[in-house]
C-alpha positions in Angstrom: 0.0 0.0 0.0 1.2 3.5 -0.9 1.6 5.4 2.4 2.2 8.9 1.0 -1.1 10.8 1.0 0.2 12.8 -2.0 0.0 9.6 -4.1 -2.8 7.8 -2.4 -6.1 9.8 -2.5 -7.9 7.0 -0.6 -5.5 7.5 2.3 -5.9 11.2 2.1 -9.7 10.9 2.2 -9.4 8.8 5.4 -6.7 11.0 7.0 -8.9 14.1 6.4 -11.8 12.4 8.1 -9.7 11.6 11.1 -7.8 14.9 11.3 -9.9 17.5 9.6 -8.5 20.6 7.9 -8.1 24.3 8.5 -9.2 27.0 6.0 -6.8 29.7 5.3 -8.2 33.3 5.1 -7.5 33.2 1.3 -10.3 30.7 0.8 -13.6 32.1 -0.6 -15.5 28.9 -1.0 -19.0 30.2 -1.7 -17.7 33.0 -3.9 -16.0 30.4 -6.0 -19.1 28.3 -6.5 -18.5 25.8 -3.7 -21.2 24.5 -1.3 -22.0 26.1 2.0 -20.9 24.2 5.1 -24.3 23.0 6.2 -25.2 21.1 9.3 -27.8 19.1 7.5 -29.7 16.2 9.2 -27.2 13.6 8.0 -26.1 13.3 11.6 -22.5 12.7 10.9 -21.2 15.5 8.6 -21.0 19.3 8.5 -17.8 19.8 6.5 -16.5 21.2 3.3 -17.7 19.3 0.2 -14.8 18.7 -2.2 -13.4 16.4 -4.8 -10.0 14.9 -4.2 -7.6 13.5 -6.9 -8.9 10.5 -8.8 -12.5 11.7 -8.4 -13.0 10.9 -4.7 -15.8 13.0 -3.3 -15.5 13.9 0.3 -16.8 16.0 3.2 -13.9 17.4 5.1 -14.3 18.3 8.8 -13.5 22.0 9.2 -15.9 23.3 11.8 -15.2 21.0 14.6 -12.7 21.7 17.4 -10.4 18.8 16.4 -10.0 20.3 12.9 -8.3 23.4 14.5 -5.3 21.2 15.3 -5.1 19.6 11.8 -1.8 19.4 10.0 -3.7 20.2 6.8 -4.5 23.7 5.6 -6.5 24.7 2.5 -5.2 27.7 0.5 -6.6 29.5 -2.5 -3.9 30.3 -5.0 -4.9 32.0 -8.2 -8.3 30.3 -8.3 -6.8 26.9 -7.4 -7.5 25.2 -4.1 -4.5 23.5 -2.6 -4.2 21.4 0.5 -0.8 21.9 2.1 0.8 20.5 5.2 1.5 22.9 8.0 5.2 22.4 8.1 8.2 24.7 7.4 8.1 24.0 3.7 4.3 24.3 3.3 4.4 21.0 1.5 1.8 20.7 -1.2 -0.4 17.6 -0.7 -3.1 17.9 -3.3 -5.1 20.2 -5.5 -8.8 19.7 -4.9 -12.0 20.9 -6.6 -14.8 22.4 -4.7 -18.0 20.4 -5.1 -20.2 22.6 -7.2 -23.1 24.4 -5.5 -26.2 23.9 -7.6 -28.2 27.0 -8.7 -31.4 25.3 -7.4 -30.1 25.6 -3.8 -31.1 29.3 -3.9 -34.5 28.8 -5.5 -37.7 28.3 -3.6 -40.4 25.7 -3.9 -43.9 26.7 -4.9 -44.7 26.8 -1.1 -41.8 29.3 -0.5 -39.3 27.0 1.2 -35.7 27.2 0.1 -35.0 24.1 -1.9 -31.7 23.5 0.0 -33.8 23.1 3.2 -35.9 20.4 1.5 -33.0 18.3 0.1 -29.3 18.6 -0.2 -26.6 17.0 -2.3 -24.3 14.7 -0.4 -21.6 14.0 -2.9 -23.6 13.5 -6.1 -26.9 12.1 -4.7 -29.9 13.9 -3.2 -30.4 13.3 0.6 -33.9 14.0 2.0 -35.1 13.8 5.6 -38.8 14.3 5.0 -40.4 14.1 8.4 -40.0 15.5 11.9 -36.9 15.0 14.0 -36.1 11.6 15.5 -38.2 11.2 18.6 -35.2 10.1 20.7 -34.4 13.8 20.8 -37.9 14.9 21.9 -38.5 12.5 24.8 -38.5 13.9 28.3 -35.3 12.0 29.0 -33.4 12.1 25.6 -32.1 8.8 24.4 -30.5 9.8 21.1 -27.3 8.2 19.8 -24.5 10.1 21.5 -22.6 10.9 18.4 -25.6 12.2 16.4 -26.4 15.8 15.6 -29.8 15.3 14.0 -31.7 17.1 16.7 -29.4 20.1 16.6 -30.1 20.9 12.9 -33.9 21.4 12.7 -34.8 24.9 11.7 -31.2 25.8 11.0 -30.2 24.2 7.7 -33.2 21.9 7.3 -37.0 22.3 7.2 -39.0 20.4 9.8 -41.4 18.6 7.4 -41.7 18.5 3.7 -44.6 17.6 1.5 -44.5 15.1 -1.4 -45.0 18.1 -3.8 -42.1 20.0 -2.3 -39.7 17.0 -2.5 -40.7 16.3 -6.1 -40.0 19.9 -7.1 -36.5 19.6 -5.6 -36.0 16.1 -7.2 -36.8 17.5 -10.6 -34.5 20.5 -10.1 -31.7 18.1 -9.0 -32.3 15.9 -12.1 -32.2 18.8 -14.6 -29.4 20.8 -13.1 -27.3 18.2 -11.1 -27.9 15.0 -13.1 -28.7 12.9 -10.0 -29.5 9.2 -10.4 -30.3 8.4 -6.7 -32.5 9.8 -3.9 -31.9 8.7 -0.4 -34.5 9.1 2.3 -33.6 9.1 6.0 -35.8 9.1 9.1 -35.4 8.6 12.8 -37.5 6.6 15.2 -41.2 7.5 15.6 -43.7 5.9 18.1 -45.9 3.3 16.4 -43.1 2.5 13.8 -44.7 4.9 11.3 -41.5 5.7 9.4 -42.2 3.4 6.4 -45.8 4.7 6.2 -44.4 8.2 6.0 -41.9 7.4 3.3 -44.2 5.4 1.0 -46.0 8.3 -0.7 -42.6 9.9 -1.5 -41.2 6.7 -2.9 -44.3 6.0 -5.0 -44.4 9.4 -6.7 -40.7 9.8 -7.3 -40.4 6.3 -8.8 -43.4 6.7 -11.0 -42.4 10.2 -12.2 -38.6 9.9 -12.5 -37.5 6.2 -12.5 -34.6 7.2 -10.3 -32.8 4.8 -7.9 -34.3 5.2 -4.4 -32.9 4.2 -1.0 -34.1 4.4 2.5 -32.4 4.5 5.9 -34.8 3.9 8.8 -34.9 1.8 12.0 -35.8 -1.9 11.4 -39.6 -2.4 11.1 -41.0 -5.2 13.3 -42.9 -6.5 10.3 -40.2 -7.6 8.0 -42.6 -8.4 5.2 -43.0 -4.6 4.8 -39.7 -4.7 3.0 -41.1 -6.9 0.3 -43.8 -4.3 -0.3 -41.2 -1.5 -0.4 -39.3 -3.4 -3.0 -42.5 -3.8 -5.1 -43.0 0.0 -4.7 -39.6 0.6 -6.3 -37.1 0.9 -3.4 -33.6 -0.2 -4.5 -31.6 0.0 -1.3 -32.4 -0.3 2.4 -29.8 0.6 5.1 -29.9 -0.3 8.7 -27.6 1.8 10.9 -26.8 -0.3 13.9 -23.6 1.7 14.3 -21.8 -0.6 16.7 -21.3 -4.4 16.6 -20.1 -4.8 20.2 -23.4 -5.1 22.1 -22.5 -3.6 25.5 -21.0 -0.6 23.6 -24.1 -0.4 21.4 -26.2 -0.2 24.5 -24.0 2.6 25.9 -23.8 4.8 22.8 -27.3 4.2 21.3 -29.6 4.0 24.3 -32.8 4.7 22.3 -32.0 2.1 19.7 -31.1 -0.4 22.3 -34.3 0.1 24.3 -36.7 0.2 21.3 -35.1 -2.4 19.0 -32.0 -4.0 20.3 -29.0 -4.9 18.1 -30.5 -8.2 17.1 -33.5 -6.6 15.3 -31.1 -4.4 13.2 -29.1 -7.5 12.3 -32.2 -9.5 11.5 -33.6 -6.8 9.2 -30.2 -6.5 7.4 -30.1 -10.2 6.8 -33.7 -10.6 5.8 -33.4 -7.9 3.2 -30.1 -9.2 1.9 -31.5 -12.7 1.4 -34.7 -11.6 -0.4 -34.8 -13.6 -3.6 -33.2 -11.9 -6.6 -35.6 -11.0 -9.4 -35.6 -8.9 -12.6 -32.0 -9.3 -13.3 -29.4 -6.5 -13.4 -31.9 -3.7 -14.1 -33.9 -4.3 -10.9 -31.1 -3.7 -8.3 -31.7 -4.5 -4.6 -29.1 -3.8 -2.0 -29.2 -4.3 1.8 -26.6 -2.2 3.8 -25.5 -2.7 7.3 -24.1 0.6 8.5 -21.5 1.0 11.2 -19.4 3.9 12.7 -15.7 3.1 13.1 -13.9 4.8 16.0 -16.6 4.1 18.6 -15.6 0.5 19.2 -12.4 -1.5 18.9 -11.2 -1.9 15.3 -11.4 -5.7 15.7 -15.1 -5.3 16.5 -15.7 -3.2 13.4 -13.9 -5.9 11.3 -16.1 -8.5 12.9 -19.1 -6.4 11.8 -17.9 -6.2 8.3 -17.4 -10.0 8.2 -21.0 -10.6 9.5 -22.6 -8.1 7.1 -20.8 -9.6 4.0 -21.5 -13.1 5.2 -25.3 -12.6 4.9 -24.9 -10.9 1.5 -25.3 -7.3 2.6 -22.9 -4.5 1.8 -21.2 -2.6 4.7 -21.4 1.1 4.9 -18.6 2.3 7.1 -18.6 5.8 8.5 -15.7 7.4 10.4 -16.7 8.9 13.8 -16.7 12.7 13.8 -17.1 14.6 17.1 -19.7 17.1 15.9 -20.3 20.4 17.8 -23.0 20.2 20.4 -23.3 16.4 20.5 -22.8 14.3 23.6 -19.5 13.1 22.1 -18.4 16.6 21.2 -15.1 16.2 23.1 -14.3 12.6 22.2 -11.3 12.5 20.0 -11.7 11.1 16.4 -10.0 7.8 15.6 -6.4 7.5 14.5 -5.8 7.0 10.8 -3.4 4.1 11.3 -5.9 2.2 13.4 -8.6 2.7 10.7 -6.5 1.5 7.7 -6.9 -2.3 8.5 -10.7 -1.8 8.8 -11.0 -0.2 5.4 -8.6 -2.6 3.8 -10.8 -5.4 5.2 -13.9 -3.7 3.9 -12.7 -3.9 0.3 -11.3 -7.5 0.6 -14.5 -8.8 2.3 -16.7 -7.3 -0.4 -14.6 -8.7 -3.2 -14.3 -12.2 -1.6 -18.1 -12.3 -1.3 -18.6 -11.1 -4.9 -20.8 -8.2 -3.8 -21.9 -5.6 -6.5 -19.9 -2.6 -5.3 -19.5 0.5 -7.4 -22.0 -0.6 -10.1 -24.6 2.1 -10.0 -24.0 5.2 -12.1 -23.0 8.6 -10.8 -23.2 7.8 -7.1 -20.3 9.4 -5.3 -20.6 9.6 -1.5 -18.9 12.3 0.4 -19.6 11.1 4.0 -18.0 7.7 3.7 -15.3 5.7 2.0 -17.2 3.5 -0.5 -16.1 -0.1 -0.5 -14.6 0.3 -4.1 -12.6 3.3 -2.9 -10.9 1.1 -0.3 -8.8 -0.6 -3.0 -6.4 2.2 -2.2 -5.6 0.4 1.1 -4.9 -3.1 -0.4 -1.3 -4.2 -0.6 -1.8 -6.2 -3.9 -4.9 -4.9 -5.8 -3.9 -6.9 -8.8 -5.1 -9.9 -6.9 -8.6 -8.7 -7.6 -8.1 -7.5 -11.1 -10.5 -10.1 -12.7 -13.3 -9.3 -10.2 -12.8 -5.6 -10.8 -13.1 -6.1 -14.6 -16.3 -8.0 -14.0 -17.7 -5.2 -11.9 -16.7 -2.6 -14.4 -18.5 -4.6 -17.2 -21.6 -4.9 -14.9 -21.5 -1.1 -14.3 -21.4 -0.4 -18.0 -24.3 -2.7 -18.8 -26.4 -1.4 -15.9 -25.7 2.2 -16.6 -26.8 2.0 -20.2 -30.0 0.2 -19.3 -30.7 2.4 -16.3 -30.4 5.7 -18.3 -32.5 4.2 -21.1 -35.3 3.3 -18.6 -35.0 6.7 -16.8 -35.3 8.7 -20.1 -38.4 6.7 -21.0 -40.1 7.2 -17.6 -39.3 10.9 -17.5 -40.3 11.5 -21.1 -43.7 9.8 -20.4 -44.2 11.9 -17.3 -43.4 15.2 -19.1 -45.7 14.2 -22.0 -48.6 13.5 -19.6 -48.0 16.7 -17.7 -48.4 18.8 -20.8 -51.7 17.3 -21.9 
């Protein structure tokens, strides 16, 4: 593995997650068309959206206290943005590109809400949190996950609730101006397990009108058959954020999730969805994700989580813990890069050994996590997986061509019906 971040953008992406970055006074991010640093309801990110060498999209911590001690500083030099190391020589590390801020961010929906408060780009996909804040934050005795910032964001960068009409207006703007292919819906816990009921109208309308790929991230529903119905409705991805594989640590960090569901229900839902029978071939994708946060438990436990997730046919989503301002874990230090490298190396190798379809969907670049396919940068001998990578690349080409063909057909039919 290449250990110099100047020649290893995957390692640079990880190192920036763990160490953050400082912004020099020369930087004029929004003036240069970059995205504002929003504390959206993603719960784990509030940084600078940027594109590293080799096209790795990322969200770099810049607002948190730990970033003020970072060895990395971003400078603006004649319109170029350069990451430099804060040493005597001001060693240049990489030139980056600011993730473009879409014009639609500044427009309003027909109801007067700013479009960026209805949905925001996270990398290249549209993230939407359509309902009220997770109820773990509104209980008399809060039981929210201790690393999460969801309850701090409402009314700041994110509207409280959004109608189907408002979300559709933003989706169409993001299609036409940002070329999105994927919409991801995120909810928290609500009494009565109503989160899937809330999401269904959005899923139905967006799928029928646009044909886009759709994913959801919710707590596990006690009636697992609901996921069969969601798949019939057009959902392509379900993600279950159990965060931590070590059960005592899960109980400590995620008290609401532990009380209401317990780790086992998250694992059961992940496995159930991963093992749903395949149908429709390559053009009917269905992915189950188990999501964890590394840096909140021992690396060995995170590796065990990856092994379990891939063993049932699901794909791991691995976030790096970020101590966000105002959270219960505000003062907890982020993980050390060198301790995280084996975890992300294992992520790639486990996905490849299990023949999981990583990196196949078109134009999905995620800024808040290292995608499994990006973790090839941590492998000592990537040539070992050359044949499997070639197969995935071929799958991606076939899928992308068919996907865009279907999407154009669906969207053309909708536009034609709308003008009648």
